[in-house]
N, C-alpha and C positions, 0 to 999 in steps of 0.2 A: 900583397897584403898577407901577413901571416895570420893564422888562426882559422876558426871555423867560419865559413861563408854564410851560415844560417844560424838563427836563434829560434829555439823552440819556445813557443808562447803558451803551451798547454794543449791538451787534447791532441789533435793531429795537425796543428797549425804551426808552421815555421815561416819565417820571413828572412829575406836576405839582409845581413847586417849592414851592408853598404846602403840600403834603402832607409834605414832607421834614422828619423829626424830626432826623436826623443822618446824616453821612457819616463812615464809620470805616475806618481803615487795618486791613486784615485781620491783618497780622503783629503790629502793636503791640497791638491790642485783644484778640486771642485769647490773650495771655499772662495775662490776668486770668480768674480762675475765674468771676466774675460774668458777664463777656462770653461765655465759653464756655457757661455755663448758659443765658443768654438765647438764644443761637443754637441750642442743642440743643432748648430748649422750643419755639422758633419752628419748627424742623424737625419736631418731633413733632406740632405743631399744624397742619402743612401750610401754614404761612405763609411759606415760603422759596421764592423763585423764582431759579433760576440763569440768569443772562443768557448766560453762555458757559461752556463746559467747559474753557476755557484756565485757566491758573494764576490763582486768584482773588487780587486785590490789595486789594479794598475791598468793603464792604457798605453799603448805603443802607437806612435804616429810614424807612418812611412810615407816617403815621397814617391809618387808614381812617375813614370817616364813622361807623361803628358803634363806634369806640373801639379796635379791634384794630390791630395793626401788621402790616405786610408787610415782609419783608427781601429785598432784591435783592442777590445776590452777583454781582460783576462783575470782569472782567479789567482794567478801567480803574482807574488809581490814584486814591486819595482826593484827592491834590493836584490831579490833572487835573480831577476832578469839581468840586472847589471852585473852580478857576479858571473852568471853564465856567459855573458858577452865578454867580460874581462878575461875569464878563464880561457875562452876560445882564442884570445889574442895574445896570450903568454907564450 
């Protein structure tokens, strides 16, 4: 696979691009009850990592080798994260 194997989420946090399930806009997706339930369940399960305590703009879901997901909440916008990922794959 061409491109960068990692995506910088802000601060000192990077994730492997191959592990990313999705990049979601915080404002748009939290309007959905299903998304809010997913985030609440991830929080209760201790699977949420807050990259920065600034205003959250996006969250990134990664799949772990054991089949669980980790949710990274970041101050970087979903559009910026997608651009970074696309740029790395050009």
